[in-house]
Backbone bond lengths (Angstrom), bond angles and torsions (degrees), N, CA, C in turn:
res aa  C-N    CA-C-N  psi(-1)  N-CA   C-N-CA  omega(-1)  CA-C   N-CA-C  phi
1 X - - - 1.460 - - 1.512 109.85 -
2 X 1.344 115.20 159.65 1.453 119.11 -179.49 1.527 110.73 -64.42
3 X 1.340 118.19 -24.70 1.461 122.31 178.24 1.516 112.16 -66.07
4 X 1.319 117.64 -17.03 1.466 121.58 179.05 1.524 113.17 -76.76
5 X 1.334 118.00 -8.03 1.455 121.70 -179.41 1.523 110.42 -90.41
6 X 1.360 116.07 140.16 1.468 118.75 174.50 1.533 108.52 -83.34
7 X 1.319 116.88 -177.16 1.465 120.77 -172.49 1.530 111.95 -60.52
8 X 1.344 117.19 -45.07 1.473 120.80 -179.55 1.520 110.84 -63.90
9 X 1.326 115.76 -43.40 1.469 120.11 179.77 1.531 110.83 -66.02
10 X 1.316 115.85 -36.61 1.472 120.51 179.20 1.522 111.01 -63.40
11 X 1.334 116.29 -39.63 1.466 120.74 178.54 1.526 110.01 -62.04
12 X 1.318 116.29 -42.90 1.474 119.75 179.23 1.519 111.16 -64.44
13 X 1.329 115.98 -44.45 1.471 121.06 179.97 1.520 110.50 -62.24
14 X 1.324 115.74 -43.98 1.475 120.16 -177.99 1.527 110.62 -64.96
15 X 1.367 116.42 -41.75 1.472 118.95 179.49 1.534 110.74 -65.35
16 X 1.330 116.70 -42.10 1.450 120.87 179.25 1.525 111.25 -60.42
17 X 1.323 114.96 -47.20 1.468 118.95 179.71 1.509 111.56 -65.60
18 X 1.351 116.13 -42.76 1.470 119.15 -178.91 1.526 110.97 -65.02
19 X 1.346 117.66 -41.33 1.456 120.78 177.82 1.509 111.13 -60.28
20 X 1.333 115.60 -42.58 1.459 119.73 178.13 1.501 112.01 -63.93
21 X 1.335 116.83 -42.98 1.444 120.28 179.12 1.525 112.33 -68.36
22 X 1.317 117.08 -31.04 1.463 120.86 176.25 1.514 110.32 -64.62
23 X 1.340 116.09 -41.14 1.463 119.82 174.90 1.529 110.45 -62.12
24 X 1.327 115.79 -42.33 1.473 120.75 177.55 1.505 111.30 -61.44
25 X 1.318 116.99 -42.08 1.465 122.55 178.91 1.525 110.42 -58.66
26 X 1.336 116.11 -44.96 1.479 120.09 178.44 1.518 111.87 -60.91
27 X 1.318 115.89 -40.59 1.459 120.15 178.05 1.512 111.45 -64.00
28 X 1.340 116.81 -43.00 1.458 119.53 179.59 1.523 111.39 -66.79
29 X 1.316 117.42 -36.48 1.455 121.09 179.29 1.547 110.44 -63.19
30 X 1.318 116.60 -38.17 1.468 120.79 177.54 1.531 111.29 -63.69
31 X 1.327 115.91 -42.16 1.450 120.06 -179.24 1.532 111.02 -69.69
32 X 1.329 115.63 -46.35 1.463 120.94 -173.36 1.507 113.89 -83.77
33 X 1.348 117.14 -14.73 1.464 121.53 -175.96 1.520 109.86 53.10
34 X 1.333 114.80 43.02 1.469 120.34 -178.77 1.526 108.15 -151.76
35 X 1.354 116.46 139.22 1.479 117.92 179.83 1.516 112.08 -67.85
36 X 1.342 115.44 143.83 1.441 122.35 177.90 1.532 109.39 -127.15
37 X 1.305 116.21 156.47 1.451 120.44 172.41 1.536 108.16 -131.44
38 X 1.352 115.46 150.37 1.450 119.54 174.09 1.514 105.80 -94.08
39 X 1.323 116.16 107.28 1.461 119.81 -173.75 1.509 113.33 -78.63
40 X 1.331 117.60 -33.97 1.457 118.37 -179.04 1.521 109.62 -160.25
41 X 1.299 114.80 150.58 1.460 121.88 170.28 1.520 106.04 -124.32
42 X 1.297 116.00 110.79 1.466 120.31 -179.08 1.518 110.25 -110.64
43 X 1.327 116.33 137.77 1.453 121.15 170.79 1.504 106.21 -95.31
44 X 1.292 117.02 110.68 1.478 119.90 -168.83 1.538 110.67 -135.17
45 X 1.297 113.69 156.72 1.443 121.61 163.27 1.527 108.91 -124.52
46 X 1.330 114.35 9.89 1.476 119.48 -176.64 1.534 110.27 -75.49
47 X 1.308 114.43 156.37 1.453 120.74 176.94 1.524 109.66 -73.34
48 X 1.326 115.21 151.93 1.456 120.15 174.91 1.536 108.68 -77.26
49 X 1.326 115.65 139.90 1.471 121.65 179.89 1.529 108.99 -79.20
50 X 1.329 116.49 119.31 1.478 119.14 -178.98 1.519 112.57 -63.09
51 X 1.344 117.93 -22.84 1.468 119.79 178.75 1.533 110.88 -66.18
52 X 1.329 116.44 -25.63 1.451 120.00 177.31 1.552 110.84 -60.39
53 X 1.329 116.28 -24.07 1.465 121.24 179.88 1.521 113.52 -103.66
54 X 1.341 115.55 10.54 1.451 119.82 177.17 1.522 114.53 96.43
55 X 1.336 116.86 3.56 1.454 120.27 179.45 1.523 111.07 126.13
56 X 1.332 116.79 162.51 1.477 120.83 -173.46 1.511 114.83 -64.84
57 X 1.339 118.82 -24.94 1.467 120.48 -176.73 1.520 113.89 -96.29
58 X 1.325 116.45 2.89 1.470 120.31 177.68 1.524 111.10 -76.22
59 X 1.308 116.92 146.70 1.463 121.44 176.85 1.514 110.06 -72.62
60 X 1.324 114.88 143.62 1.452 123.60 176.68 1.516 107.60 -126.22
61 X 1.334 117.36 135.49 1.454 122.72 176.50 1.518 108.80 -100.06
62 X 1.314 116.52 114.02 1.466 121.78 -179.10 1.537 107.75 -114.49
63 X 1.338 113.61 123.87 1.464 119.52 179.02 1.518 107.69 -112.09
64 X 1.300 116.05 121.84 1.459 123.34 -172.62 1.525 110.54 -109.04
65 X 1.334 115.88 133.65 1.478 121.43 172.31 1.517 108.87 -127.97
66 X 1.292 116.54 125.43 1.470 121.59 177.37 1.514 110.26 -86.75
67 X 1.344 116.06 136.24 1.459 120.75 172.44 1.514 109.55 -82.78
68 X 1.321 115.38 133.48 1.447 121.79 -179.76 1.525 109.08 -119.78
69 X 1.294 116.86 165.04 1.457 121.10 177.79 1.518 111.84 100.65
70 X 1.349 116.04 -139.08 1.460 120.52 -174.54 1.528 114.72 -78.48
71 X 1.314 116.91 -17.43 1.464 120.24 179.05 1.537 108.20 -125.29
72 X 1.310 116.10 122.38 1.449 121.08 -178.99 1.521 110.59 -93.92
73 X 1.292 116.17 146.29 1.447 120.32 177.93 1.519 110.22 175.19
74 X 1.319 115.05 -176.59 1.448 121.36 179.74 1.515 109.20 -145.29
75 X 1.322 116.50 137.45 1.466 120.43 170.84 1.520 108.91 -107.85
76 X 1.327 114.48 147.48 1.452 122.16 175.83 1.513 108.36 -129.50
77 X 1.312 118.05 117.23 1.469 122.91 173.36 1.510 106.32 -103.88
78 X 1.361 116.25 121.08 1.459 120.03 -168.82 1.542 110.14 -123.18
79 X 1.314 115.19 124.53 1.473 122.72 177.27 1.520 110.76 -116.38
80 X 1.338 115.78 142.34 1.445 119.44 171.76 1.546 108.89 -75.75
81 X 1.313 114.85 167.51 1.466 120.67 177.66 1.526 110.64 -60.17
82 X 1.323 115.91 -41.71 1.463 120.14 -179.05 1.528 111.21 -65.33
83 X 1.336 116.66 -39.34 1.467 120.19 178.63 1.505 112.26 -65.91
84 X 1.333 116.29 -38.84 1.456 120.23 177.17 1.511 110.69 -61.26
85 X 1.329 117.82 -43.26 1.459 121.37 178.92 1.536 111.44 -62.05
86 X 1.339 115.71 -40.94 1.457 119.24 178.41 1.514 111.65 -65.09
87 X 1.334 116.71 -39.27 1.466 120.52 177.66 1.518 111.10 -62.08
88 X 1.315 115.80 -47.17 1.465 120.21 179.92 1.529 111.11 -60.00
89 X 1.348 116.53 -47.11 1.465 121.70 -177.45 1.522 112.15 -64.76
90 X 1.326 116.47 -34.02 1.466 120.43 -175.61 1.521 113.28 -85.22
91 X 1.322 116.22 -31.99 1.462 119.78 -167.41 1.552 115.07 -112.35
92 X 1.308 117.31 -13.68 1.453 120.16 -176.56 1.521 110.08 -116.10
93 X 1.328 117.86 153.25 1.464 120.44 175.44 1.539 110.57 -57.61
94 X 1.314 115.67 146.04 1.485 118.79 -177.62 1.528 111.98 -59.15
95 X 1.345 115.57 -31.96 1.457 119.71 -179.86 1.525 111.75 -63.43
96 X 1.318 116.82 -25.87 1.474 121.52 177.50 1.524 110.50 -92.53
97 X 1.346 115.32 -46.80 1.468 120.81 -174.46 1.525 112.55 -60.02
98 X 1.339 117.19 -37.09 1.466 121.72 -175.91 1.513 113.42 -94.43
99 X 1.311 117.27 -2.09 1.455 122.35 -176.27 1.520 110.73 -97.23
100 X 1.326 117.46 132.46 1.466 121.08 -179.25 1.528 112.23 -106.49
101 X 1.337 115.07 18.93 1.483 117.46 177.69 1.517 109.84 -68.40
102 X 1.318 115.45 164.94 1.471 120.40 -179.21 1.517 111.06 -60.68
103 X 1.340 117.07 -40.68 1.448 121.15 -177.58 1.543 110.48 -65.26
104 X 1.345 117.53 -44.10 1.467 120.74 -179.93 1.522 110.67 -68.22
105 X 1.316 117.32 -37.53 1.468 120.75 178.09 1.526 111.15 -61.50
106 X 1.321 116.25 -41.70 1.475 121.35 178.14 1.543 109.89 -62.50
107 X 1.342 115.57 -42.77 1.478 120.40 179.40 1.523 110.98 -63.52
108 X 1.324 116.71 -41.88 1.462 120.98 -177.89 1.550 110.71 -67.09
109 X 1.298 116.78 -44.20 1.467 119.93 179.72 1.538 109.89 -67.10
110 X 1.323 116.62 -35.74 1.458 120.72 175.54 1.515 112.36 -63.16
111 X 1.331 114.84 -36.14 1.482 120.02 176.89 1.521 110.80 -62.62
112 X 1.344 117.28 -43.92 1.464 121.16 179.61 1.516 111.07 -62.77
113 X 1.317 117.65 -43.45 1.465 119.41 -179.29 1.533 110.91 -67.71
114 X 1.328 116.81 -29.45 1.477 119.57 177.45 1.528 110.40 -69.14
115 X 1.340 117.20 -37.96 1.472 120.20 174.50 1.510 109.02 -58.15
116 X 1.329 116.34 -49.35 1.473 119.67 179.90 1.507 112.18 -61.07
117 X 1.314 116.05 -39.70 1.464 121.26 -178.74 1.522 110.46 -58.83
118 X 1.334 116.43 -46.35 1.464 120.64 -177.93 1.519 110.84 -70.59
119 X 1.321 117.41 -41.62 1.465 120.70 -177.95 1.517 110.77 -66.86
120 X 1.325 116.03 -48.72 1.478 119.96 -179.12 1.522 111.12 -63.70
121 X 1.327 116.55 -39.75 1.459 120.60 179.87 1.523 111.33 -61.20
122 X 1.346 116.52 -37.99 1.461 120.19 -179.89 1.537 110.69 -64.05
123 X 1.336 116.15 -43.79 1.469 120.06 -178.65 1.525 109.61 -69.46
124 X 1.336 116.80 -43.84 1.471 120.68 -178.79 1.513 111.28 -61.16
125 X 1.336 116.55 -41.28 1.466 120.63 178.04 1.522 111.35 -60.82
126 X 1.332 116.75 -43.10 1.465 120.79 178.72 1.528 110.89 -62.97
127 X 1.326 116.76 -44.92 1.453 119.82 177.18 1.518 112.20 -61.15
128 X 1.308 115.43 -45.26 1.467 121.21 -176.94 1.528 110.32 -60.53
129 X 1.336 116.29 -46.72 1.460 120.96 -178.27 1.530 111.22 -67.36
130 X 1.326 116.79 -45.40 1.467 120.52 -174.74 1.529 112.47 -71.86
131 X 1.308 116.68 -36.18 1.469 120.44 -177.99 1.521 112.59 -93.03
132 X 1.347 115.73 -4.59 1.469 121.26 -178.94 1.523 110.82 54.39
133 X 1.324 114.17 50.89 1.464 121.08 179.36 1.524 108.93 -130.39
134 X 1.321 114.95 149.88 1.459 119.44 176.17 1.532 108.12 -84.48
135 X 1.339 115.25 106.99 1.459 122.13 -178.06 1.534 107.51 -131.95
136 X 1.285 116.58 137.97 1.456 120.74 174.47 1.527 109.19 -148.59
137 X 1.311 115.39 163.63 1.461 121.00 -178.03 1.497 112.26 -100.15
138 X 1.315 115.47 143.43 1.456 121.19 172.65 1.539 109.32 -76.75
139 X 1.315 116.86 175.01 1.460 120.83 178.03 1.519 109.05 -66.75
140 X 1.355 117.37 129.69 1.470 120.26 -179.36 1.535 111.72 -63.81
141 X 1.314 115.31 148.80 1.462 120.65 174.69 1.533 107.46 -128.08
142 X 1.337 115.07 142.38 1.438 121.04 -176.26 1.515 110.26 -111.32
143 X 1.321 115.83 135.58 1.463 122.25 179.21 1.517 108.38 -130.55
144 X 1.313 116.81 131.52 1.482 121.04 174.77 1.528 107.00 -105.95
145 X 1.317 115.78 123.19 1.449 120.77 -178.16 1.520 109.23 -142.48
146 X 1.322 116.69 169.22 1.453 121.39 176.68 1.516 110.33 -75.49
147 X 1.327 116.47 148.71 1.459 119.73 179.58 1.517 111.72 -58.12
148 X 1.334 116.94 -32.80 1.448 121.68 179.77 1.518 112.96 -65.41
149 X 1.333 116.75 -20.90 1.465 121.91 -178.32 1.544 113.22 -94.22
150 X 1.330 115.60 -7.11 1.459 120.49 -169.43 1.522 113.33 -64.73
151 X 1.326 116.45 -50.08 1.473 119.22 -177.35 1.519 112.52 -61.49
152 X 1.332 116.45 -42.35 1.466 119.83 179.37 1.527 110.59 -64.53
153 X 1.331 116.18 -37.16 1.480 119.98 179.83 1.518 110.36 -63.12
154 X 1.332 117.72 -46.70 1.466 122.22 -177.71 1.519 111.22 -64.90
155 X 1.348 116.24 -43.14 1.476 120.91 178.08 1.522 109.98 -60.24
156 X 1.326 116.93 -47.55 1.459 121.01 -179.22 1.525 110.67 -65.34
157 X 1.318 116.61 -39.95 1.453 122.40 -178.04 1.543 111.58 -66.55
158 X 1.338 116.25 -23.02 1.461 121.84 -178.07 1.511 112.98 -99.07
159 X 1.301 117.48 1.52 1.469 121.32 -169.57 1.524 113.30 -66.42
160 X 1.335 118.09 -20.94 1.460 119.58 -177.89 1.519 113.09 -75.31
161 X 1.325 117.24 -13.30 1.448 121.69 -177.18 1.528 109.87 -90.53
162 X 1.348 116.40 129.32 1.452 120.74 -178.24 1.516 111.98 -66.26
163 X 1.295 116.45 -41.41 1.470 120.90 173.43 1.533 107.67 -143.12
164 X 1.285 115.67 146.65 1.475 119.45 -170.70 1.519 111.80 -130.69
165 X 1.301 114.02 157.07 1.473 121.72 165.61 1.524 104.42 -114.37
166 X 1.298 113.87 128.99 1.460 119.54 -174.65 1.525 106.20 -125.70
167 X 1.327 117.33 112.29 1.463 117.45 176.92 1.498 110.38 -129.00
168 X 1.316 114.35 152.91 1.462 121.15 -177.35 1.516 108.40 -126.25
169 X 1.309 115.14 129.85 1.473 120.23 173.12 1.518 108.13 -114.98
170 X 1.290 116.04 142.05 1.474 120.87 177.28 1.524 108.23 -111.41
171 X 1.337 115.90 115.95 1.445 121.79 174.03 1.521 108.11 -91.55
172 X 1.317 116.37 128.58 1.472 119.32 179.61 1.510 109.41 -113.64
173 X 1.331 115.50 121.70 1.471 120.63 177.54 1.515 109.97 -94.21
174 X 1.315 116.15 120.34 1.466 120.11 -174.78 1.527 111.61 -71.72
175 X 1.304 117.30 -35.17 1.462 120.30 179.08 1.518 111.75 -91.37
176 X 1.316 116.90 -40.91 1.462 119.82 -178.88 1.521 112.24 -87.42
177 X 1.314 117.57 -18.09 1.460 121.49 179.41 1.520 111.57 55.85
178 X 1.320 116.06 58.12 1.462 121.28 176.69 1.531 108.35 -122.48
179 X 1.325 115.56 144.43 1.475 121.20 178.75 1.525 109.43 -134.72
180 X 1.320 118.04 68.70 1.482 117.85 -179.08 1.534 111.39 -68.22
181 X 1.300 115.80 149.38 1.465 122.05 174.44 1.520 108.45 -88.10
182 X 1.303 115.76 140.09 1.477 122.35 -179.04 1.501 107.19 -127.58
183 X 1.317 117.81 99.28 1.470 122.66 -171.98 1.506 109.59 -113.20
184 X 1.333 115.57 128.90 1.466 122.74 178.45 1.518 109.97 -118.05
185 X 1.295 115.95 139.70 1.451 122.48 175.68 1.518 107.30 -122.18
186 X 1.334 117.12 125.90 1.456 122.41 -176.92 1.523 111.48 -118.52
187 X 1.308 114.98 155.28 1.450 121.11 166.60 1.525 108.00 -74.65
188 X 1.316 117.23 157.74 1.470 120.71 -176.89 1.524 113.17 -64.81
189 X 1.326 119.22 -6.96 1.461 121.55 175.35 1.525 109.79 -61.94
190 X 1.331 117.28 -27.75 1.451 121.17 176.30 1.548 109.92 -60.11
191 X 1.323 116.74 -44.83 1.463 121.45 177.80 1.516 110.50 -62.96
192 X 1.326 116.82 -42.64 1.460 120.39 179.52 1.527 111.56 -60.38
193 X 1.333 117.41 -40.91 1.469 121.34 -178.98 1.536 110.24 -67.74
194 X 1.334 116.30 -39.04 1.466 120.19 178.18 1.512 110.30 -62.56
195 X 1.333 118.11 -43.97 1.452 122.93 178.12 1.506 110.21 -59.66
196 X 1.341 117.62 -35.05 1.437 121.21 -178.43 1.515 113.50 -73.31
197 X 1.356 117.76 -13.91 1.447 121.03 -179.25 1.514 112.81 -87.51
198 X 1.323 117.50 -15.13 1.469 121.10 -175.64 1.528 110.40 -77.13
């Protein structure tokens, strides 16, 4: 757990995570053509508040990428229904964004997974270079579920890890006004590698 790190180790972990998220932010800015800021990086085990997504019955788009190689883990990029609509309206042609045909739906969902692919790849590359480990991401998968189901899904999805680090970053888009959650779950080998850098 992150609590196992002393102050010096915590500084290294925070810098590593922030550098990775900064790379992710740059990737998202290129896709969205809109400035973003990282408002906070929290190390949490707390449940996500369903009101953040508009209420328990609102749809949530969760894009999952598994870490492969020497460090195991999972990233979850989570958008509310309202954020997804804003992304579509801002970044896709109107003929696609406003169309609910099967073809347009496939294109829109593909667009979301491509955002995750670029963001996750940026963070994974930073981790791989800084920790001198061979790490890469699997193909992203997208799941649409109710906000009320989200916490249980993440807990179940993380159950294979004996101990985890769970952090959440909030990206705030000044023009698009989006704040997706970016949650990573790591095996405790991440803590071991951080300790080795001190």
